C-alpha positions, 0 to 999 in steps of 0.5 A: 603418375609420379612426378620426375624426381628432383636432382639431389643436392650433391648432383646440383653441386657436381653440375655447378662445379662442372660449369665452373670448371668449364668457365675457368678453362675458357677464361684461361684460354682467353687470357692465354690468347690475350697474353699471346696477342700482347707478346706478338704486338710487343715484339712486332717491328711496327709501332702500334697504337689504339685509341677510342673515339675521343682519342684516348690512348687504349694501347701502345706496344713496346716498339712505339714506346721505345720510338717515342722515348728515342726521338721525342724524349717521352713515353705516352701512357694508356689513358692519355689524350692523344691531342694533349701529349702531341701538343708539342709535336705539331709534325705528328698532329698535323698528319694525324688530325686530317686522317682520324675522321676517316678512320672513325668513318670506317675507312682502312687505308695506308699513308706514307709520311715523313717526320722529324727535322730536315737534317734527319727525317724518319719515313713511316708507312702507316696502316690505319684501321677502325676499331670495332666491337663485337656488334661491329660498331666503331669504337675508335681506331688503331694503326701500325706504323712501320719505319721505312727510313732505311728502305727509302735511303736504299731507294735513293742510293739506287736512284743515284747509282742509276743516274750515275750510270746514265751519266756515265753512258752519256759521257761515253757517247760524248767521247764517241762523238768527239772525233766526228765533231772535232773533224767537222768543227775543224772543217768549219773553222778552216772554211770560216778563216778562208772566207774571212781572209778572202773577204779581207782581200776583196775589201782591199780590192773594193769588190764589195759584193764579193766581200758581202758574200764571203761575210755571209758564208763566214756567218753561216759557218760560225752559226753551224759551229756554234750549233755543234757546240751547243748540242754537244753541251746539251747532250753532255750536261745533267738537266731537269726534265722539261716536257713540252710539245715537240714536232719530231720532224723539226727536231730530227731536221735540226740533228742532221749534222750531229747524226752525220758527224756521229755515224761517219761517212760509211753510213748513209743517213736518211730522214724519213720523218713526215710533216704534219704529224701529231706533236708529242709531249717530251723533253726535247733534249732527252729525246735528242740524246735517245735518238743520238744513242740509237744512231750510234748503236746502229753505226756500231752494228754496221761496221762495214757500212750501211743505211740508217733511216729515222722515221715517224708516223701517227699510230692509233693503238687499239684496246687489244694492242694496248693490253699487249703493249701495257699502254693506255689505248689512244693516239701515239706517234710511232718513231722508228729507227 
């Protein structure tokens, strides 16, 4: 048999040219992809950094360069050692140093930090990722830092607006309370003055037992008046939340005068709270304000008169009920109005 004929030189040259053309095409495609990726990163609103395991800077996009130039007065360069160029930037290095080992361990995570001076802070949401090679070995890490300062400022403005609204509603409720409380307070002062006048008369008559009784009555009326004023002040002022164990029955018992003066004589108020129920952890002043607002709403809903009941009871929330109520299962105090 004749051996297969070897390809001619021309055929070999044509095959080589074909392979070179394919390689060139693939190289052009890869370069185009790399260029496109670089343009996307450079036009990103995120600050993008990449560094190797020794914290040598491998990449930095345009936004990051502009951010460093604007707020730090210099621009890091490819190949720079990160701890070296952050030597005079302790606020950045103190946040980066603890998290970099997590990146090199293969962890991807999100962190929110605040940088810069107290009078002009900048807030960033940073997304850290390990940098992997083709064999999925960790060669370093990279991060995307998004400036969320404007978002944080908007959230703070919203929080302040909500707080102003809450305070406005509270002051509106205070205005509604004024009439009832002023009437009660006037009655207490009248009773107090009358009791003191009688005490003075009895003292002049040497009727000491009657004098002591009139003074005790005056003292009780003075305490009731002071209690009304203190509750009105506590209700109207802004204050920091102070959660603490609270017995709801005792709290409601202390609000009887305030609730009755707020709802008026055409509303029959009944305290249905029970003794010996579970304590709850809450700011008592805030709970008082909430209860009083609900009682005022109930009064407004019954312009022709009616009955207002306030009660509480222990409640066990099962897993099924908890899912429906979007609460953890467990022990609760059920407060109903």
